[in-house]
C-alpha positions in Angstrom: -4.0 -40.5 -58.5 -0.2 -40.8 -57.9 2.2 -39.6 -60.6 4.1 -42.3 -62.6 7.7 -41.8 -61.4 9.1 -44.6 -63.6 8.5 -42.6 -66.7 11.3 -40.2 -65.9 13.8 -43.0 -65.5 13.1 -44.5 -69.0 13.2 -40.9 -70.5 16.6 -40.7 -69.0 17.6 -44.0 -70.7 16.3 -42.5 -74.0 18.2 -39.2 -73.6 21.4 -41.0 -72.4 21.3 -43.5 -75.2 20.6 -40.8 -77.9 23.5 -38.7 -76.5 25.9 -41.6 -76.6 25.0 -42.7 -80.0 25.0 -39.1 -81.4 28.4 -38.5 -79.8 30.2 -41.8 -80.5 28.8 -43.2 -83.7 30.1 -40.4 -86.0 33.5 -40.6 -84.4 33.3 -44.4 -84.9 32.4 -44.1 -88.6 35.1 -41.5 -89.3 37.7 -43.5 -87.5 37.0 -46.7 -89.3 36.4 -45.2 -92.8 38.9 -42.4 -92.9 41.2 -43.1 -90.1 44.2 -44.1 -92.1 43.7 -41.3 -94.7 43.5 -38.7 -92.0 46.5 -40.0 -90.1 44.5 -41.1 -87.1 45.4 -44.8 -87.5 48.5 -46.4 -88.4 47.0 -49.5 -90.0 43.7 -50.3 -91.8 41.3 -51.9 -89.5 39.4 -53.7 -92.3 41.5 -56.8 -92.1 40.5 -59.6 -89.6 43.8 -59.6 -87.8 43.8 -55.8 -87.3 40.2 -55.8 -86.1 40.9 -58.7 -83.7 43.9 -56.8 -82.2 41.7 -53.7 -81.8 38.8 -55.5 -80.2 41.0 -57.2 -77.6 41.8 -53.9 -75.9 39.8 -53.6 -72.7 38.9 -50.0 -73.3 37.5 -50.8 -76.7 35.4 -53.4 -75.2 33.9 -51.0 -72.7 33.4 -48.6 -75.6 31.5 -51.1 -77.7 29.2 -52.2 -74.8 28.4 -48.5 -74.1 27.7 -47.8 -77.9 25.6 -50.9 -78.4 23.7 -50.6 -75.1 23.0 -46.9 -75.6 21.7 -47.5 -79.1 19.4 -50.4 -77.9 17.9 -48.5 -74.9 17.3 -45.4 -77.1 15.7 -47.5 -79.8 13.5 -49.5 -77.3 12.1 -46.2 -75.9 11.6 -44.6 -79.3 9.8 -47.8 -80.6 7.6 -47.8 -77.5 6.3 -44.3 -78.3 5.9 -45.1 -81.9 3.5 -47.9 -80.9 1.7 -45.4 -78.6 1.3 -43.0 -81.4 0.0 -45.7 -83.7 -2.9 -46.4 -81.3 -1.5 -49.1 -78.9 -2.5 -47.0 -75.8 -3.8 -49.6 -73.5 -0.9 -52.1 -73.6 2.0 -49.8 -74.6 3.4 -50.0 -71.1 3.6 -53.8 -71.1 5.1 -53.6 -74.6 7.6 -51.0 -73.4 8.6 -53.2 -70.4 9.2 -56.1 -72.8 11.2 -53.8 -75.1 13.4 -52.6 -72.1 13.9 -56.2 -71.0 15.0 -57.2 -74.5 17.3 -54.2 -74.7 18.8 -55.1 -71.3 19.3 -58.7 -72.3 20.9 -57.7 -75.6 23.2 -55.4 -73.8 24.1 -58.1 -71.3 24.8 -60.5 -74.2 27.0 -57.8 -75.8 28.9 -57.5 -72.6 29.3 -61.2 -72.3 30.6 -61.5 -75.9 32.9 -58.5 -75.5 34.3 -59.4 -72.2 34.5 -63.1 -72.3 34.3 -64.0 -76.0 31.3 -66.4 -75.3 
């Protein structure tokens, strides 16, 4: 029986997604909720015009795509193994593939919206 080499790739998606979210999400939360009080931001980003100006920056678009994509792939992998632990042992690979496709499509949709405003 040959070893399943695709499992390592999906564990890397899980690890990378978890790392990205664990690194960026606290910074994102602190920046948006306490950025003005800490002197990190000049203006409050809670208004629509300020948020629109922030989101139009190309580097911010890439940041949002990476943040959302990392969270989606991490969550898809985690949910796949939750289903495995709950007893879905025979079809969890098919469900996992479905979850990864959904995460990939959602990441692509995020990229389309962020880059082109579709």
